[in-house]
C-alpha positions, 0 to 999 in steps of 0.5 A: 831648320835652325831658329834663324832660318825659321825666323826668316821663313816667317819674315818672308811669308807673313805680313809686315803687320803680323811681324810688328804686332803679333810675332813678339807678343806671341814669342813673349807669351810662349816664353816662361817668366824666367827665360824672358827675364833673362832675355830682357836683362841681356837685351837691355844690357847689350842695346844700352836700354835702361832696365827698370829692374836694375838696382846698380844705380841704387847701390851708387847713390849717396844719402844724407844722414845727420848732415853728412853724405853717406855712400849707400851700400 
């Protein structure tokens, strides 16, 4: 069985409550920190979810130094 078939099996054989409240939590607990971080970043990027770990906005901010606006690098 592929992972998609296994997921479909769970959807067909588990309660809606389990799918909504337990499945995602169990998957996150099972994944390692690095794997979940990669998944989280990809998910946020693809679904246009603001990523709290994304520092791109910080790189594009302007700061004021000595009454002059300076591009922050």
